[in-house]
Structure formats: structure tokens, C-alpha cells
N, C-alpha and C positions, 0 to 999 in steps of 0.2 A: 421431572422425568425420573423414573425409577429403574430403567435398564442399567445393566453393568457390562454390556458387551456392545461395542461399536465398531463397524467397518467403515472406513473412511478412505478417501482417495484424492490425489491431485492430478488434474487433467491439464496438460499444456505441452508446449514443444520445448525441447532442450532443458528439461528440468532434473537432469541427473545430479546436479549439485545442490538442489533445494535442500534446506535444513528443516523444512516444515514437517516431514514424516517423523524425524527423530524428536522434534519438540513436542508434537502432539502425542506420540507413543510414551514419551518420558512422563508428561504431565497425567496421561491415563494411568500409568503405573502408580504414580503418587497418590492418585485417588482410588487405588484398588480396582480399577477398571480393566477389563479385557478389551483393549483398544488396538486395532491393527489399521495401518495406514500405508496405502499402496501408491506407488507412481504409475500413472498411465501417460507414457511419453509419446506424443504424437510422432516425433521424429524416429524413435525406436521402432514403434508399431506401424509406421507407415499410414497415419491418420491425417486427413484433411479436415477443414472446417465442415464440409458437408457430411463427414462421419459423425459429427457430435451428437445428433439425435439418437443414433444407434448406441453410442457410447453411454449416454445418459440413461436410455432405455434398459440396457443390460445391467448398468450399475443399480438401477432401482429393482429390477427383476431378480437380481442376485442378493438382495437384501442389504445393500449399502445404506448407511444412515446419513451420509452427506459427502460432498465433494467440494474441494477448492478448485476453482477455475482460473487459469492464468492465460497469458498469451498463447495463441491467438484467438481465443474462444470467449472472452469476457462479454462481447456484444452478441455474439451468435447464439449463446445460451438463453438469452432473454425470451425469445418466442416459445421456448420449450417449457416455460415455468408457469405454475398456476397463480402464483403471487410474487411480488417483489416488494421490498422495503421502499420507504419514501426515498431514502438517500440513494439507493441503487437506481430508482427510477430517474431521479434528478441527474444522476451521473451517466446514465444510459450504459451501465456496466455492472456485472455481477461477478464476484469472485468467490462466493460461498453459497452453496446450495444445501439446504436442509431437507432431507427425505423423511417425511413422517406421515403417518396415516394415509398413505397413497398420494400425498401431495407434494409438490416440489415448490420450495419457497426460496427466493434468491435474496441475497444480502451483499452489501459491499463493505468489507473490513479494511480496504485500503485507506479509506479517509478516517475511519474511526480508529484503526490501529496507529496511524501516524499521529492523529490527534491526541490519543492517550499518551504516547510517547513524548509529545510536544508539551502538554500540560504538565507532565511529570518532571521533565527536565528543566523547562523554562516557564514556570507558572506565571511569572510577572510579565511575560511577553504576549499573552493571549489577545491583548487589545492593540498590539502594535501594527504599524504599516509594514507590509512585507512584499519583496519581489520573488515571484516563483519562476524559475528559468526552466522551460519545458512545458509544453501544452498538451502532452499525450496523456494517457490514462493516469499516470502516476501524478503529473502536474495538476490535473484536474482534481484528483482525490485530495492532494495537499491543499490546494486553494479552497476547496469545499470545507475542509477541516478548519482552516484559518478563519474563514467567514462564519462558520457555524460556531466557533468559539468566541467571536467577538472582534476580530481584527477590524481596525478602523478602515483599511483599504488594502487590497491585494492587487498588485501589478503582475500581469503574466507576459512573459517574454518568450518567443520561439523564433527560430530561424524561418519557420514557416508562419508568416503574419497571418494568413487566412485560418490557420489552425488555432493561433492564439485568439483571434477575433471570435471564432466559433466558440471556444471555450469560455470566453467572457460573456457571450450572449447566453450560453446554456446556464452559467452560474447566475447571470443577472435575472433570469426567470425565477430563481429560488430566493435570491437575497436582493437587497436594494442595489439597483444597477449602478448607482454612484460609488459603490464600495469596491467595484471591480472594473478593471480596465486592461485592455490588450496594449502593449507598448512596443515600440520599435527601438527607442533609445534606451537601452538598459542602463547605461551610466547615469542619465538623468533620473531614472526611476530609483536607482539605488541611493542616489544622493538624498531622495525625498523619503527614504525608507529606513526602518530600524532593523529590519532582518532580511536574510537572503536564503532561499532554498533551492538547491539543485535537484530538479526532478528529471534530468536527462540521463542517458547512459555514460556520459563523459565522467571518466574517473574510474570506471570499472575496469577489470582485467581486459585487455584488448582494446581499450578506448581511452588511453592515457591523455591527461591534459586537465584544463580548467574550464568550466562552463562560462566563466566571465573573465576579463583581463585581471590579472593579479592585483593591479593598483587600485581596483575597486573594493578589494577586501580590507576594510578598515576596522580598527580595534572597537569602534563604537558599535558595530553590527553583531547580532547573533547570526550564526551560520548553521544551516542544516543540510544534510545530504540524504538522498534516499538509497544511494548505492552502498551495498555492504560487502561486496566482492572487489576490493578489500575494504575492511572497515575504516581504515585510515587512508582515505582518498587524498589525492593532492589538494583538493579544496579543504578538506578537514584539517590536514597537516599545516597548510598555510594559515588558516584561520586560528588555530591553536597557537602557531608561532607569534601571531600578531596580537594575541591577548583576547580574541573574540570567544564569547561563549558558544559551545558547539553542540549539535545534536547529530551524531553519526547515523548512518542508514540502518544500523542494527535496531534502533528504537522502533522504526517502522516494522521490521520483520517480527520483533517480539510482540508488538501490539496487535498485529494482525493474528498472531498465533493465540493470543489470549482471547481476543474477541471470537475467533472462529471455534475455539474449544468450548466456550460457553455457549455459542449457538448449537453446536452439534451435541453436546453432552447435557445441557441444563445445569451444569454445575459451575461454581465459581472458581475460575482459575487463579493460581498464585503468580501473579506477575513477576514478582521478584525471583521466584524459583524458576520460571521460564527464562528470565533474563540471565540467570546464572548458568543454565544449561546452554543457552545460546553462546555465552562467552566461552564456555569450555569447548563447545563444537567449533568455533571460529579460532580458537588458539591451538588446536590439535593439528 
């Protein structure tokens, strides 16, 4: 791509604290681009899921180059697109829409962003057996990334067993079914695993606590979290204290930003620079 001006946006509910706009604009400046990034907060603007077609239409009509899509619109945006990536189709969710040449192309950088952070931080763990707690969108994306990178097995646990089973069935259509299971006994699953990922809201501001009993967090495990408000969740702090290798939630946020920037602009993002900026934003 040869353009130097980009208009981008984030569509979602309750996105006032999102760091995505700041990360995207800062990386744009570093590339000498005129890149603007706006929040389109459904809560602030009184928008519902049924308003999404109008939002996407007007963004395209006003010359936007792309949108990031978050809760509660990741599934609702699918019928509005001309094309979706293989992974987005597999996951049934889109969080990045590239608007180019009159076409809307959907991608999912939840899985690729987390996978990027995981490979960078724990490169020797990509073939490990893992337990993912939480079978919502984040859990599905994490499990997809683990399986795509070569995990020997992924067990998905959720308080809603039907949701966990649905996630396992969906992933089993893309990967070998014997590599993915829904489990009700999280303790037994962790005993048989090398790593643990929290993909639930537990640990974020307003949702204190641990996603699994503290006794299950053993030194032999690597432990990851997708929560990054705060970065040092109770799970991450506990795991560090017990000598586990850890991947805090900021890794997923940075990885998503890197992948989205490259999709929107066609330029290679500097992952280390974005990570440094993210660290500045979260420490201020």
C-alpha cells in the first residue's frame, strides 16, 4: 500500500479505557503516517447490535480505512462483510475489518495477537498440553492459537459446560478432534497439562479473584492471562510468586495492535516499540 493517511475506528460497548487508539496512532506517527483512530462507543452513543449495519455503512461512506470490532459486535458484523479470513470463519468472530477498494474484509487478530505474544515469550511451550479456562470469544481465540502453533492437546473448561463443548466441537472441525476436549474437572486437566491460560474476566478490575483454586497453580506450569486491567492480576502475581513462567494479558493487547496495524496499513509494525508504548500507557 502506498497511502500515508488512514482513518480507523473501534466499535464496541464500554470502550472508553481502550488503549488501542493510542497504540495505533503512536505507531502511525513512527511510520510518518497521518493516522487517526476514533472510538465509536455503543454505550455513549446509544447504539445496539441492530445499529451495526448503519455504523459500518457510514464508516465506509466517510472514507474509513478500517475498524476494530469488539463486544458485542464480533459475530454480528459477519453478515456485513464481503470476505472473511480462514481463521475468522473458523472462529465465527471478526475483530478487524479492512475497508479497501469498496470491499469489507474481516479478520480475527485475537488469536493471532495472543499467539504472537505466546511464541515470543514462551517459544519452547508451543507444543505443550494446556488448559484454557473460559470458552467465550477470548478462550476460543487462545485455544485456536495454541492448536495452530502445535499444542499437543488443549482442554477447555467453563462454568457453562455447553459453551465449553460447543467451543471444542467448533475447534475440532479445524484441528484434529483428539487434540481438543471440553472438561468439567479442571483440577484433573491441570494435573495432565504443562500450562494454564485464564481467558475469563476473573482478575480484572471489578472481578477480583482467581479462575482456578490457588492450590492448582504449581511451579511446573507456565501461566498466561488475557486480562490486562490490571496487568498484574491475582493469577499472574500468584504464579510469579510460585516460580511459574508467566505471560500477562498485555501480550495479547500488543499482539492484536501489531497485527491490526499491519492489516490496516500494509506496513510492518515494530512489535517492540508498540510493547514499550503499551508499558508507558499502563504505568501512567
